[in-house]
C-alpha positions in Angstrom: 0.1 -0.4 0.0 3.1 2.0 0.6 4.4 1.5 -2.5 1.1 2.7 -4.5 0.9 6.0 -2.4 4.8 6.8 -3.2 3.9 6.0 -6.8 1.1 8.3 -6.7 2.9 11.1 -5.4 5.4 10.9 -7.6 3.1 10.8 -10.5 1.8 14.0 -9.2 5.3 15.4 -9.0 6.1 14.5 -12.7 2.6 15.9 -14.0 3.4 19.2 -12.2 6.6 19.8 -13.9 5.5 18.8 -16.8 2.6 21.6 -16.6 5.4 24.1 -15.5 7.4 23.4 -18.6 4.3 24.0 -20.6 3.3 27.4 -19.1 7.1 28.5 -19.2 7.4 27.6 -23.1 4.2 29.2 -23.9 5.5 32.6 -22.0 8.7 32.1 -24.4 6.4 31.7 -27.3 4.6 34.6 -26.5 7.6 37.1 -25.9 9.6 36.0 -28.9 7.0 36.4 -31.5 6.9 40.2 -31.8 10.3 40.1 -32.7 9.5 37.6 -35.5 7.1 39.1 -37.2 8.8 41.3 -39.4 11.5 43.8 -39.7 10.5 47.3 -37.9 12.0 49.6 -39.9 10.8 47.8 -43.5 10.1 49.9 -46.3 7.8 48.6 -49.5 9.8 49.1 -52.7 7.5 50.9 -54.3 8.0 53.9 -52.0 11.7 54.1 -52.7 13.1 56.4 -55.5 16.2 54.1 -56.5 19.1 56.0 -57.1 21.4 54.9 -60.4 24.2 57.3 -60.7 24.8 60.9 -59.2 27.2 63.9 -59.6 28.4 66.5 -57.0 29.2 70.2 -58.2 30.4 73.4 -57.1 27.7 76.1 -57.0 28.7 79.8 -56.0 30.2 80.3 -53.2 30.3 77.7 -50.2 27.5 75.7 -52.3 27.2 72.2 -53.7 24.7 71.1 -56.5 23.7 67.2 -55.9 22.0 65.6 -58.8 20.5 62.4 -59.1 19.4 59.8 -61.6 16.7 58.2 -60.7 15.2 54.4 -62.0 11.4 54.7 -63.5 10.0 51.6 -62.6 6.7 52.1 -64.7 9.0 52.4 -67.9 9.3 48.4 -67.2 5.6 47.7 -68.1 5.5 50.4 -70.6 8.5 49.0 -72.6 11.1 51.7 -71.7 14.5 51.1 -72.4 15.4 53.4 -74.9 17.7 56.0 -72.5 17.4 57.5 -69.8 16.2 61.2 -69.5 15.8 64.3 -67.2 12.4 64.7 -68.6 11.1 61.3 -67.9 7.8 60.5 -70.4 7.7 57.8 -72.7 10.3 55.4 -73.5 12.9 56.2 -70.6 14.0 54.4 -68.0 15.5 57.3 -65.6 14.9 61.0 -64.8 16.9 63.4 -63.4 16.6 65.8 -59.9 18.9 68.3 -58.2 19.3 70.5 -55.5 21.8 73.3 -53.8 23.0 73.0 -50.6 26.2 73.8 -48.0 26.7 69.8 -48.4 25.7 67.2 -49.7 23.3 66.0 -46.5 22.2 69.6 -46.8 21.2 69.6 -50.2 19.6 65.6 -50.3 17.2 66.8 -47.3 16.0 69.5 -50.1 16.4 66.7 -52.5 13.9 65.0 -50.7 11.2 67.1 -51.0 11.6 67.5 -54.6 10.8 63.7 -55.0 7.4 61.4 -53.3 9.3 58.6 -52.5 12.2 57.8 -50.2 16.2 58.5 -51.8 17.8 54.9 -51.4 21.3 54.8 -52.4 21.7 50.7 -52.5 22.0 50.9 -55.9 23.7 53.7 -56.9 27.0 52.5 -59.2 28.0 55.8 -59.9 29.4 59.1 -58.6 30.8 61.9 -60.7 32.6 65.1 -59.1 32.5 67.9 -61.2 36.1 69.3 -62.1 35.5 72.7 -60.2 34.3 70.9 -57.1 37.8 68.4 -57.5 40.0 71.0 -58.1 38.7 72.9 -54.7 38.7 69.6 -52.6 36.2 66.8 -52.4 37.3 65.9 -48.7 33.7 66.7 -47.2 31.8 64.8 -49.7 33.7 61.5 -49.7 33.2 61.6 -45.8 29.6 61.5 -46.2 29.7 58.9 -49.1 31.8 56.8 -46.9 29.9 57.2 -43.4 26.2 57.2 -44.8 25.2 53.3 -44.3 23.3 52.9 -47.9 26.1 54.0 -51.1 28.3 50.7 -52.3 32.0 51.0 -51.2 32.2 49.0 -54.9 30.6 52.2 -57.0 32.8 53.6 -59.0 34.0 56.8 -58.6 34.8 59.4 -61.5 35.9 63.4 -62.5 33.9 65.1 -65.2 35.6 67.1 -67.3 33.0 70.7 -66.6 30.1 70.0 -65.2 29.1 66.8 -64.3 25.0 67.2 -64.1 25.2 67.2 -68.0 26.4 63.3 -68.1 22.9 62.1 -66.2 20.8 64.0 -68.9 22.6 62.3 -71.2 20.4 59.4 -74.0 22.6 56.8 -74.6 21.3 55.0 -77.7 22.9 51.5 -76.5 22.4 51.2 -73.0 19.1 52.4 -70.2 20.8 55.3 -68.7 24.0 56.9 -68.8 25.6 55.4 -65.8 25.3 51.9 -66.8 27.4 53.3 -69.5 30.5 54.4 -67.5 29.7 51.2 -65.5 30.5 49.2 -68.7 32.8 51.6 -69.8 35.3 50.8 -66.6 34.1 47.2 -66.4 36.3 46.8 -69.9 39.2 48.5 -68.5 39.1 51.5 -70.6 40.6 53.4 -68.3 41.3 53.6 -64.3 39.2 51.4 -62.5 38.1 53.1 -58.9 36.0 52.5 -56.6 34.9 54.4 -53.2 36.7 51.8 -51.5 39.8 52.3 -53.5 39.5 56.1 -53.6 39.4 56.2 -49.2 42.6 53.9 -49.4 44.9 56.1 -51.8 43.9 59.3 -49.8 44.7 57.8 -46.3 47.8 56.1 -47.1 51.1 57.1 -46.7 51.4 59.1 -50.1 48.1 60.6 -49.8 47.8 60.8 -53.6 44.9 59.3 -56.0 43.6 58.7 -59.5 40.1 59.1 -60.7 39.1 58.7 -64.3 37.9 61.6 -66.4 34.8 61.4 -68.6 32.9 63.8 -70.8 30.5 63.6 -73.3 30.7 62.7 -76.7 29.3 65.5 -78.7 26.4 64.0 -81.2 26.2 63.2 -84.1 24.1 64.9 -87.4 20.7 64.9 -86.6 21.0 64.1 -82.8 20.0 66.2 -80.1 22.1 67.6 -77.6 21.0 65.1 -75.0 22.3 62.1 -77.6 26.0 62.6 -76.4 27.5 59.6 -75.2 29.8 60.0 -71.9 33.2 58.1 -72.2 37.0 58.3 -70.4 39.1 60.3 -71.9 42.4 60.3 -69.4 43.4 60.0 -66.0 42.9 62.9 -63.3 45.6 63.2 -60.5 44.9 64.1 -56.5 47.1 65.2 -54.2 45.7 65.0 -50.5 42.1 65.6 -51.7 42.5 67.9 -54.4 42.8 67.7 -58.3 46.4 69.0 -59.2 46.1 67.8 -63.0 45.1 65.6 -66.1 47.1 62.2 -68.2 46.1 62.0 -71.4 44.8 58.4 -72.4 48.4 57.6 -73.5 50.1 58.5 -70.5 47.0 56.4 -68.4 47.7 53.8 -70.3 51.6 53.4 -69.1 49.9 54.4 -65.6 47.9 50.9 -65.8 51.0 49.3 -66.8 53.3 50.7 -63.8 50.1 49.8 -61.7 50.0 46.4 -62.9 46.1 47.0 -63.6 46.8 46.6 -67.4 44.4 44.0 -69.0 44.5 42.7 -72.6 44.2 45.7 -75.3 45.7 46.3 -78.1 49.1 47.8 -78.6 50.3 49.1 -81.5 54.2 50.3 -82.6 56.6 51.2 -85.8 59.2 49.4 -86.4 62.2 51.2 -86.8 63.4 52.3 -90.6 60.0 51.2 -92.2 56.4 52.2 -93.0 53.4 51.1 -91.6 52.8 49.6 -87.9 52.3 46.4 -86.2 49.4 45.8 -83.9 49.4 43.3 -80.9 46.3 41.8 -79.2 45.7 40.3 -76.8 48.4 41.9 -75.1 49.5 40.7 -71.7 52.3 41.2 -68.7 53.7 40.6 -65.6 55.0 43.6 -63.6 57.7 44.2 -60.9 58.3 47.0 -59.0 61.7 46.7 -57.3 62.8 49.7 -54.4 66.3 50.1 -54.2 68.4 52.8 -51.3 72.2 52.5 -52.0 74.4 55.3 -51.3 71.7 57.2 -49.6 70.0 57.2 -53.1 66.4 56.0 -54.0 66.0 53.7 -57.2 62.6 52.4 -58.7 63.9 49.6 -60.7 60.7 48.5 -62.8 60.6 45.0 -64.7 58.3 44.5 -67.4 57.4 41.0 -68.8 55.1 40.8 -71.8 54.2 38.9 -74.8 51.5 39.4 -77.7 50.0 38.3 -80.8 50.3 39.9 -84.1 46.3 40.8 -85.5 47.7 43.5 -87.8 50.9 43.5 -90.0 50.6 47.2 -92.0 54.7 46.7 -92.4 56.5 45.0 -95.1 58.0 42.5 -92.7 58.1 39.1 -92.8 57.3 38.4 -89.1 58.5 34.3 -89.9 61.5 35.9 -90.4 63.6 35.7 -87.0 65.6 38.5 -87.7 62.8 40.6 -88.7 60.9 39.5 -85.1 63.7 40.5 -82.9 63.3 44.0 -85.2 59.6 43.9 -84.3 60.1 42.6 -80.8 62.6 46.1 -80.0 60.2 48.4 -81.4 57.5 46.8 -79.4 60.0 46.8 -75.8 61.0 50.2 -77.2 57.0 51.5 -77.3 56.5 49.7 -73.9 59.1 51.4 -72.4 58.2 54.6 -73.8 54.9 54.4 -72.3 55.7 53.9 -68.5 58.4 56.3 -69.0 56.1 58.8 -70.1 53.5 58.1 -67.2 56.3 58.1 -63.8 57.4 61.1 -65.2 54.2 63.0 -65.5 53.1 61.3 -61.6 56.8 63.1 -60.4 56.4 66.4 -62.5 53.1 66.3 -60.2 54.8 65.0 -56.8 51.8 62.7 -56.4 52.9 59.3 -55.7 50.1 57.7 -57.2 51.7 54.3 -58.1 52.6 53.6 -54.4 56.0 53.7 -54.8 56.4 54.9 -51.0 54.5 51.7 -49.2 56.9 49.4 -51.4 60.0 51.5 -49.4 58.5 51.3 -46.4 58.1 47.7 -46.6 61.8 47.6 -47.6 63.5 50.0 -45.9 61.2 51.0 -42.6 63.8 53.2 -41.1 65.4 55.2 -44.0 61.7 55.9 -45.0 60.6 56.6 -41.5 63.4 59.7 -41.7 61.8 61.1 -44.9 58.4 60.3 -44.6 57.4 64.2 -44.1 58.9 65.1 -47.4 58.3 62.0 -49.3 56.4 64.0 -52.3 60.0 65.7 -52.8 62.1 62.7 -52.8 59.8 61.1 -54.9 60.3 63.4 -57.2 63.8 63.4 -58.0 63.8 59.6 -57.4 65.5 57.5 -60.6 63.9 55.2 -62.2 65.3 52.2 -64.0 62.9 50.2 -66.2 63.5 46.8 -67.3 61.6 45.5 -70.4 61.5 42.0 -71.7 59.0 41.9 -75.3 58.0 39.1 -77.3 55.9 38.0 -79.8 54.8 34.7 -79.5 52.0 34.2 -82.5 52.2 35.7 -85.6 49.0 34.5 -87.1 48.3 31.8 -89.5 49.5 34.4 -92.3 53.4 34.4 -91.8 53.6 37.5 -94.1 51.6 40.9 -94.9 48.5 40.0 -96.5 48.5 41.9 -100.1 52.1 42.3 -100.9 53.9 40.5 -103.9 56.8 38.4 -102.6 59.5 41.3 -103.9 58.0 43.4 -101.5 58.2 41.4 -98.3 61.5 42.0 -96.5 62.6 38.8 -95.0 66.5 39.8 -94.2 
């Protein structure tokens, strides 16, 4: 009987314990349910004004003008896609809105009053600084773009030739909007490819020098309107700290790409000495090494380049299947690359802007010596000796070894 009574008490305790567990589980579920119901700050996509590109220009004294290229969602359902416009309407995918302010935050608050939807930067892939603003300094604008949580650090950054806003208003025939044109050109490595993150790293690094691609609008063709001009990359802007100090041409930019080891497959055209016509190579590949040297209290940079390419056009009378003629072509190819690189390096020295990051290389190899001259490194950089060692090879002459369209008597074999 005692055993039955004990079993009964144990059973009652077990039921009570199970009941308490059930109550506790119920309270936990009830308490966490509000947190699982959704995002407290959720905003519907139909309430957003999605920015695809933005420009920042200098306007008057202590004023900037912020212009944004905003996507028009209705253009998808209405069959848009023939280019962007500042006017809206059928057949366009974007519109441009702008406002002035003392800084980007001030201009943005005024710009928001002109748009019925909340401005959203998360899909903005292109930022363009106007030339005048770039020359006066971009530090304040860069601070906003890096501090705000929405702009992407991988967004591409440019400097315009003149005022930047017309770039957003142009109507490109091949892409949906002008911001996409610039992004596609950067992906092709037509010029420098610089993101917000890259720009920040260059300006906060030891040399405090940076480069940005320069863009301008290609004039419209005959019979086209002013808005049908196409933005394209024309060179490179050089910055010391946050101010633009000069520009580099397209040819100098290609030399800069070689020096920074950012050169991707593209065509190199050169003329061998003593012959008419030119030879074009594509694709051209290269391996570049920058070797810092500090000897006898002198700073020197050795640039070693190993490059090769395949012939895609031979406009000379040289038979490249001949070892002697091939060597002559390779010497011309080597000289062309040396000239490109030297021209770019000389330009950076003239501007006293170490946009190549040479200071970092010397700091890693000679930290004690570099720390002594860090405060006037730009002067050391400007006077530094550079030696360029290029090994150039033409690996493939093509199926047609001899120049096409020439008789045997016109072809030079020796």
